[in-house]
C-alpha positions in Angstrom: 8.1 -65.6 -135.7 9.1 -61.9 -136.0 8.4 -59.2 -138.5 9.6 -55.6 -138.6 7.1 -52.9 -139.2 8.9 -49.6 -139.8 11.3 -49.6 -136.9 9.1 -51.7 -134.6 9.1 -55.5 -134.1 6.0 -57.6 -134.0 6.8 -61.0 -132.5 4.8 -64.2 -131.9 5.9 -66.6 -129.1 4.3 -69.5 -127.3 4.5 -69.2 -123.6 3.3 -67.7 -120.3 2.5 -64.0 -120.4 3.3 -63.7 -116.6 7.0 -64.4 -117.4 7.4 -61.6 -119.9 10.1 -59.0 -119.4 8.4 -56.3 -121.4 7.6 -52.9 -120.0 3.9 -53.9 -119.9 1.7 -57.0 -120.3 -1.8 -56.8 -121.6 -4.4 -58.6 -119.5 -7.5 -60.0 -121.1 -9.6 -58.6 -118.3 -13.3 -58.6 -117.5 -15.2 -55.3 -117.0 -14.9 -55.3 -113.2 -11.1 -55.5 -113.4 -11.2 -57.6 -110.2 -9.7 -60.7 -111.6 -11.1 -63.9 -113.0 -10.0 -67.1 -114.7 -7.6 -67.8 -117.5 -5.0 -65.1 -118.3 -6.7 -62.6 -116.0 -6.5 -64.9 -113.0 -2.9 -65.9 -113.8 -1.8 -62.2 -114.0 -3.5 -61.3 -110.7 -1.9 -64.4 -109.0 1.6 -63.8 -110.3 1.5 -60.0 -109.9 0.2 -60.2 -106.3 -2.4 -58.2 -104.4 -1.0 -54.7 -105.4 -2.6 -55.1 -108.8 -6.1 -55.9 -107.4 -5.8 -53.0 -104.9 -5.1 -50.6 -107.7 -7.8 -52.1 -109.9 -10.3 -51.5 -107.1 -9.6 -47.7 -107.3 -10.3 -47.6 -111.0 -13.9 -48.6 -110.9 -14.1 -51.0 -113.8 -13.6 -50.6 -117.5 -16.1 -50.7 -120.4 -15.8 -53.4 -123.2 -13.5 -52.1 -125.9 -11.4 -50.0 -123.6 -8.3 -50.5 -121.4 -6.9 -49.3 -118.1 -3.4 -49.4 -116.6 -2.0 -50.5 -113.3 1.3 -51.3 -111.8 2.8 -54.7 -112.5 3.2 -55.8 -108.9 5.5 -58.8 -108.7 5.6 -59.3 -112.4 8.7 -58.6 -114.4 6.7 -56.1 -116.4 6.3 -52.7 -114.7 2.8 -52.2 -115.8 -0.4 -54.2 -116.6 -2.7 -52.9 -119.2 -6.2 -54.4 -118.6 -8.1 -54.6 -121.9 -11.7 -55.7 -121.9 -12.6 -57.5 -125.1 -16.1 -58.5 -126.2 -17.9 -61.7 -125.4 -18.4 -63.4 -128.8 -22.0 -64.1 -129.7 -22.4 -64.3 -133.5 -20.0 -61.7 -134.8 -22.9 -59.3 -135.6 -23.1 -57.6 -132.2 -20.2 -55.2 -132.8 -17.7 -57.8 -131.5 -15.1 -57.0 -134.3 -15.3 -53.2 -133.6 -15.0 -53.8 -129.8 -12.0 -56.1 -130.2 -10.3 -53.6 -132.5 -11.0 -50.9 -129.9 -9.6 -53.0 -127.0 -6.3 -53.4 -128.9 -6.1 -49.8 -130.0 -6.9 -48.6 -126.5 -4.1 -50.7 -125.1 -1.6 -49.5 -127.6 -2.7 -45.9 -127.1 -2.1 -46.3 -123.3 1.4 -47.7 -124.1 2.2 -44.7 -126.3 0.9 -42.1 -123.8 2.9 -43.7 -121.0 6.1 -44.0 -123.1 6.1 -47.8 -122.9 8.4 -49.2 -125.4 7.6 -52.9 -125.2 4.3 -54.6 -124.8 3.3 -58.3 -124.5 -0.3 -59.1 -125.5 -2.4 -62.2 -124.7 -5.0 -63.2 -127.2 -7.9 -61.0 -126.0 -11.4 -62.6 -125.9 -10.4 -66.0 -127.3 -10.6 -67.9 -123.9 -13.9 -68.1 -122.0 -15.3 -65.1 -124.1 -15.3 -67.5 -127.1 -14.0 -65.4 -129.9 -12.9 -67.6 -132.8 -9.1 -67.8 -132.7 -8.5 -67.2 -136.4 -10.8 -64.2 -136.6 -9.4 -62.7 -133.4 -5.8 -63.2 -134.6 -6.6 -61.4 -137.9 -8.1 -58.5 -135.9 -5.2 -58.4 -133.4 -2.4 -58.5 -135.9 -4.1 -56.1 -138.4 -4.9 -53.6 -135.7 -1.3 -53.8 -134.3 0.3 -53.5 -137.7 -1.8 -50.4 -138.5 -0.9 -48.8 -135.1 2.8 -49.5 -135.4 2.9 -47.9 -138.9 2.2 -44.6 -137.3 3.7 -45.1 -133.8 7.4 -46.0 -133.9 7.7 -45.1 -130.2 6.6 -48.7 -129.4 9.6 -50.7 -130.3 8.2 -54.2 -129.6 4.8 -55.8 -129.6 4.9 -59.5 -128.6 1.9 -61.8 -128.8 2.3 -64.4 -126.1 0.1 -67.3 -127.1 -0.8 -70.0 -124.6 -0.3 -73.4 -126.3 1.0 -74.4 -129.7 -2.5 -74.4 -131.3 -2.9 -70.7 -130.6 0.6 -70.0 -131.7 0.1 -71.8 -135.0 -3.1 -69.9 -135.7 -1.4 -66.6 -135.1 1.6 -67.7 -137.2 -0.6 -68.8 -140.1 -2.5 -65.4 -140.1 0.8 -63.4 -139.9 2.3 -65.4 -142.7 -0.8 -64.9 -144.8 -0.6 -61.1 -144.2 3.0 -61.1 -145.2 2.4 -63.1 -148.4 -0.5 -60.8 -149.3 1.8 -57.8 -148.9 -0.1 -56.3 -146.0 2.8 -55.8 -143.6 4.9 -52.9 -145.0 7.9 -54.4 -143.3 11.3 -53.1 -142.9 12.6 -56.7 -142.7 11.6 -60.1 -141.2 12.9 -63.3 -139.8 
């Protein structure tokens, strides 16, 4: 599913983020930036040791922020490592921290003149964020950012598995039906 927000495209696909040909991919990282399981491990494995070596020089990343490295052997030139919150009960600043992780990632993309970005669903794996709530935060934050930042031409959410894709699609359709997209067109 694709929608156009001003001159930018927001797209949902089901697939493997390590195969994306965007300028950057966003890794759902842990604060150490030294790799882990899930998306984080997959990106480090596919991208090779250059990513880890550069991460070691950064010195970690606080929750709600993002850092950037080279893409190593990935098709993407860059990896934006975003640290989302571990979900406890939704009352420990988790929503604010998740919004901040997406904003920080998009801000890095803008500052580095990155025109296309592929996101994973931050915090919804082992960090336990409820998928529907996380999708609402991810898509709303991205929509708001793209409304004021046309320099990013494409934001693609790469969802692992049809269940995740269907949740994001349902949330995006709901936003569209509620008139919360300010689209220039859709498909």
